[in-house]
C-alpha positions in Angstrom: 8.5 7.6 6.6 5.1 6.0 7.4 4.8 2.8 5.3 3.1 -0.7 5.6 6.6 -2.0 6.1 7.5 0.3 9.0 8.4 3.8 10.1 12.2 3.8 9.5 14.5 3.4 6.6 15.8 0.2 8.2 12.4 -1.4 8.3 11.3 -0.2 5.0 14.5 -1.5 3.1 14.7 -4.6 5.2 11.2 -5.6 4.2 12.1 -4.8 0.6 15.3 -6.9 0.8 13.3 -9.8 2.2 10.8 -9.5 -0.8 7.9 -9.1 1.6 4.6 -7.8 0.6 2.9 -5.6 3.2 0.2 -4.0 1.1 -2.6 -2.8 3.4 -4.0 0.2 5.0 -1.8 1.5 7.9 -3.6 0.5 11.1 -3.5 2.0 14.5 -1.2 4.9 13.6 0.1 6.4 16.8 -0.7 10.1 16.7 0.7 10.3 20.2 4.2 9.8 18.8 4.0 13.3 17.4 5.0 16.4 19.5 2.5 16.8 22.3 1.1 20.1 21.0 0.8 18.7 17.5 -0.9 15.5 18.6 -3.4 17.4 20.5 -4.1 19.6 17.5 -4.6 16.9 14.9 -6.5 14.6 17.2 -7.3 11.0 16.2 -6.7 10.3 12.5 -9.8 8.1 12.4 -12.0 11.2 13.2 -11.9 14.7 14.6 -10.1 17.3 12.3 -7.2 15.3 11.0 -6.8 13.9 7.6 -4.7 10.8 7.3 -2.4 12.1 4.7 -1.7 15.1 6.7 -0.9 13.0 9.9 1.3 10.7 7.9 3.2 13.8 6.5 3.6 15.3 10.1 5.0 12.1 11.5 7.4 11.5 8.5 8.6 15.0 8.5 9.3 15.0 12.2 11.2 11.7 11.9 13.2 13.0 9.0 14.4 16.1 10.9 15.3 13.8 13.8 17.2 11.4 11.7 19.1 14.3 10.0 20.0 15.7 13.4 18.4 19.0 12.6 17.0 20.9 15.7 15.0 24.2 15.6 18.1 26.1 17.0 20.5 24.8 14.3 18.8 26.3 11.2 17.5 29.6 10.1 13.7 29.1 9.7 13.8 31.5 6.7 16.2 29.1 4.9 13.9 26.0 5.3 11.4 25.1 2.8 8.8 22.2 2.2 8.0 20.6 -1.0 5.4 17.9 -0.4 3.5 16.2 -3.2 0.1 14.6 -3.0 -2.5 13.2 -5.3 -5.7 13.2 -3.2 -4.4 14.0 0.2 -7.4 15.6 2.1 -10.1 13.8 0.2 -11.2 11.9 3.3 -12.2 15.3 4.8 -14.6 16.0 1.9 -16.0 12.5 2.1 -16.7 12.9 5.9 -18.3 16.3 5.2 -20.4 15.0 2.2 -21.7 12.0 4.4 -22.6 14.3 7.2 -24.4 16.7 4.9 -26.3 13.8 3.4 -27.4 12.8 6.8 -28.5 16.3 7.7 -25.7 16.7 10.3 -22.9 18.8 8.9 -20.0 19.0 11.2 -19.6 22.4 13.0 -16.5 24.3 12.2 -15.9 22.6 8.8 -14.0 25.6 7.4 -11.5 25.3 10.1 -10.3 22.0 8.6 -9.0 23.6 5.4 -5.3 23.5 6.5 -5.4 19.7 6.8 -5.8 19.2 3.1 -2.8 21.3 2.3 -0.1 18.9 3.8 2.8 21.0 2.7 1.5 24.1 4.5 0.6 22.0 7.5 3.9 20.5 7.7 5.6 23.8 7.3 3.5 25.2 10.2 4.4 22.2 12.4 8.2 22.5 11.9 8.4 26.3 11.7 9.6 26.4 8.1 9.5 29.9 6.7 11.1 29.4 3.4 9.4 28.4 0.1 6.4 26.0 0.6 4.7 24.2 -2.3 2.6 21.2 -3.1 3.4 19.9 -6.6 0.5 17.9 -7.9 1.5 15.9 -10.9 -0.6 12.8 -10.2 1.7 9.8 -9.3 4.9 11.8 -10.3 4.2 14.2 -7.5 6.7 12.8 -4.9 9.6 12.8 -7.5 8.7 16.3 -8.6 8.9 17.5 -5.0 12.5 16.3 -4.6 13.3 17.9 -7.9 11.8 21.1 -6.8 13.6 20.9 -3.5 17.0 20.4 -5.3 16.2 23.5 -7.5 15.5 25.6 -4.4 18.8 24.5 -2.8 20.8 25.0 -6.0 19.4 28.4 -6.6 20.1 29.6 -3.1 16.5 29.9 -2.0 16.9 27.4 0.8 19.6 25.6 2.7 17.2 22.8 3.8 14.0 21.4 2.3 11.7 18.8 3.6 10.7 17.0 0.4 8.6 14.0 -0.4 5.0 13.0 -0.8 2.0 11.7 1.1 -1.3 10.1 0.2 -4.2 8.0 1.6 -6.6 5.3 1.0 -10.3 6.4 1.1 -13.5 5.5 -0.8 -13.1 8.2 -3.5 -9.6 6.9 -4.4 -10.5 3.3 -4.5 -13.7 3.8 -6.4 -12.0 6.1 -8.9 -9.4 3.4 -9.8 -12.1 0.6 -9.9 -14.0 2.7 -12.4 -11.0 2.8 -14.5 -10.7 -1.0 -14.3 -7.1 -0.5 -13.2 -7.0 -2.4 -10.0 -6.2 -6.0 -9.2 -6.1 -8.3 -6.0 -2.3 -8.6 -6.2 0.3 -6.3 -7.7 2.7 -8.1 -10.1 5.1 -5.5 -11.6 6.5 -6.6 -15.0 4.9 -10.1 -14.6 3.3 -11.9 -17.5 0.1 -12.3 -15.3 -0.1 -8.7 -14.1 -3.7 -7.5 -14.2 -3.4 -4.0 -12.5 -2.4 -2.0 -9.5 -3.0 -2.3 -5.9 -3.4 0.9 -4.0 -1.4 1.9 -0.9 -1.0 4.8 1.5 1.7 6.5 3.6 4.2 9.3 3.5 8.0 9.6 2.8 10.0 12.7 3.5 13.6 13.4 2.7 15.9 16.2 3.8 17.4 17.8 0.8 20.3 20.0 2.0 23.0 22.1 0.5 26.2 20.2 0.6 28.3 22.8 2.4 25.6 23.4 4.9 25.5 19.7 5.7 29.4 19.5 5.9 29.4 22.3 8.5 27.2 20.5 10.8 28.8 17.1 10.1 25.6 15.5 8.9 25.3 12.0 7.7 24.7 12.2 4.0 22.8 9.1 2.5 23.0 10.2 -1.2 23.6 13.0 -3.6 21.0 14.5 -5.9 22.9 14.6 -9.2 20.1 15.5 -11.7 16.3 15.8 -12.2 14.2 15.8 -15.2 10.5 16.1 -16.3 8.6 15.7 -19.6 5.0 15.4 -20.7 3.4 12.8 -23.0 0.7 15.1 -24.0 -1.3 12.3 -25.5 -4.0 11.1 -23.2 -5.5 11.8 -19.8 -4.9 8.4 -18.3 -3.1 6.2 -20.7 0.6 6.5 -21.1 2.4 7.1 -24.4 2.9 3.4 -25.6 6.5 4.1 -26.7 7.5 5.7 -23.5 8.6 8.9 -25.2 7.9 11.1 -22.2 9.8 8.7 -19.9 12.8 8.7 -22.1 12.8 12.5 -22.4 12.5 12.9 -18.6 15.4 10.4 -18.0 17.7 12.0 -20.5 16.9 15.5 -19.1 17.8 14.2 -15.7 21.1 12.7 -17.0 22.0 15.8 -18.8 21.4 17.8 -15.7 23.8 15.3 -13.9 26.2 15.6 -16.9 26.1 11.7 -17.1 25.6 9.3 -19.9 23.0 6.4 -19.6 25.9 4.0 -19.2 26.5 5.5 -15.8 23.3 4.2 -14.4 23.6 1.1 -12.4 20.2 0.6 -10.8 16.6 1.6 -11.8 13.8 2.0 -9.5 11.0 1.8 -11.9 7.5 3.2 -11.6 6.3 -0.5 -12.3 2.6 -0.2 -11.4 1.7 -3.7 -12.5 -0.7 -2.5 -15.0 -0.5 -4.0 -18.6 0.0 -0.5 -20.3 2.5 1.0 -17.8 4.9 -1.8 -17.5 5.0 -2.4 -21.3 5.6 1.3 -21.9 8.3 1.5 -19.2 10.0 -1.6 -20.4 10.1 -0.1 -23.9 11.5 3.1 -22.6 14.3 1.7 -20.5 15.2 -0.6 -23.4 15.6 2.4 -25.6 17.7 4.2 -22.9 20.0 1.2 -22.1 20.0 -0.9 -25.1 21.2 -4.5 -24.5 23.1 -3.4 -21.4 21.5 -5.1 -18.5 20.7 -2.6 -15.6 19.0 -4.1 -12.5 15.4 -3.0 -12.1 13.1 -3.0 -9.1 9.5 -1.9 -8.4 8.3 -1.3 -4.9 4.6 -1.4 -5.8 4.3 -5.1 -4.9 5.6 -4.5 -1.5 3.7 -1.3 -0.4 1.2 -0.8 -3.1 0.9 2.2 -5.3 1.0 5.1 -2.9 0.2 7.7 -5.7 1.7 11.1 -4.8 4.1 9.5 -2.3 5.4 6.8 -4.6 8.3 8.7 -6.0 9.5 9.8 -2.5 9.5 6.3 -1.4 11.6 5.3 -4.5 14.1 8.1 -3.8 14.5 6.5 -0.3 14.9 3.1 -1.9 17.6 4.5 -4.2 19.4 6.2 -1.3 19.4 2.9 0.6 20.6 0.9 -2.4 23.6 3.3 -2.9 24.4 3.2 0.8 24.0 -0.5 1.6 25.0 -2.2 -1.7 22.1 -4.4 -1.9 19.3 -4.5 -4.5 15.9 -5.8 -3.3 13.7 -8.1 -5.4 10.4 -7.0 -6.8 7.7 -8.4 -4.6 4.9 -10.1 -6.6 7.1 -10.8 -9.7 7.2 -14.5 -10.3 7.1 -14.9 -14.0 8.8 -12.0 -15.9 6.9 -10.9 -19.0 8.7 -12.1 -22.1 8.0 -8.7 -23.5 10.2 -7.2 -20.8 13.1 -9.5 -21.5 15.5 -6.5 -22.3 15.3 -5.6 -18.6 17.4 -7.2 -15.7 14.3 -7.6 -13.5 15.5 -8.4 -10.0 13.1 -11.0 -8.5 13.2 -14.0 -6.2 15.9 -12.8 -3.8 17.9 -9.8 -3.2 21.1 -9.2 -5.2 24.5 -7.9 -4.0 25.6 -4.9 -6.2 27.8 -1.9 -5.6 25.8 0.9 -7.1 27.3 4.4 -7.6 24.4 5.9 -9.7 20.7 5.2 -9.3 17.7 6.3 -11.4 14.1 6.7 -10.3 11.2 7.1 -12.8 7.7 8.2 -12.1 4.8 8.5 -14.4 1.2 10.0 -13.7 -2.0 10.7 -15.2 -2.1 13.3 -18.0 1.2 12.1 -19.2 3.3 13.6 -16.4 6.8 12.0 -16.2 9.6 12.8 -13.8 13.0 11.3 -13.2 15.6 11.6 -10.4 19.3 10.6 -10.7 21.0 10.0 -7.2 24.6 9.2 -6.6 26.6 7.6 -3.7 27.4 10.1 -0.9 
C-alpha cells in the first residue's frame, strides 16, 4: 500500500492500533523505488506524464507481489488479472492540461498520457498481467467491488491470481467538488456526536487474491480468506444515502449468504464511517438492524487516513485481514464522544482492544447509492 501511515501493512496497522491520525497529502513519494524501467517511464509524480493515482497503484502493486512472494517466472501471465477501483484517478492530468490550454501552452504529446488515467490497465502492463483487467467505478465502493470482482474471477476459474484494490488522489477538482456539497470538515470524527463531515485522503492499497490450491502449491503466506461478497443499490438519490440503510443491509446479507454464514458469525466490522451526519447515522441504523442488541466491535479508518474514495474499501480489506491475523482491534481515530444515536454499536475508541476475530465484515457505500460488502475469515 501507499498510505499516509506508511507503505507496509505493519506501518499501516501499527498506526491504526496507536489511534494516530495521519491525514495529509502523501509527500515526497519515491518514484525511484519502482523498477528502474517503470520509474523512468512514469517520471516525477509532481509533473511529467505521471498521474499520482497511477504511481501509487504501481508502487502498491509491486509491493503486493513482493510480499506475496510472486515472481514473474512463478505464474502464468495469462492467469493473472487486475481489478483496480478508482473514483477520480487521472483527474490531475485533465487539470494540468486545462490549465496549460488556458495559458495558451498545451503540453505536447497530451494524447500519450491516456494510459495513466486507466490505473488498472497501467498496472497490468507494468506487471505483465494478461488475464482479465477491469476498473470498477462505483464511487467510494470501488475498492470493495474490485476485491469482490477478483474473488469472482478466481472462483469461476478465469484467473489464479488477481491484483485487486483501489487508488485515488487529492487534486483541486476532488476537493472543490466535495466542498460544493458542503460535505467536508477540518477533522474527521466518525460516529462522533460532533461530526461535521469527511476529510479527504489519498493513496492506494492492493491485495493479492489467489486461488487456495494455487497458494498452497507455492507455500504462500495466507493472511485471510475471502468468504463472501455482496452488493446492492439504494436507487434513491445521487449523493444522499438511504436513511434506513436498506442498501447496506441487503449488501451485507448477500455477502453473508455467499459465505453461508449468519450475522451472528461476524465478530468485527470495518465500517464505511465517513464522519458525515447522514452516512454514520444511516450505517449505525443498518448495523443495528443486522446485529440487533449483540455488540459487534466497529472501527472506521477515515479519521486516521481520511476518505480515500475509490481506495477506501481496499484499505479496509487490509485492515480486516490484519485484525484476523493479529487479534487486535484498533480504535477509531477522531472519535471522542460517541453519538448517542449510535449507542447500539460497540464503537472501539480511545485505545486498541484485544479480540480474537474469526470473521470480519467490511462495508462500503458510494454516491448514487452503491453499496458493497466483503466478508473475510481467518486463514
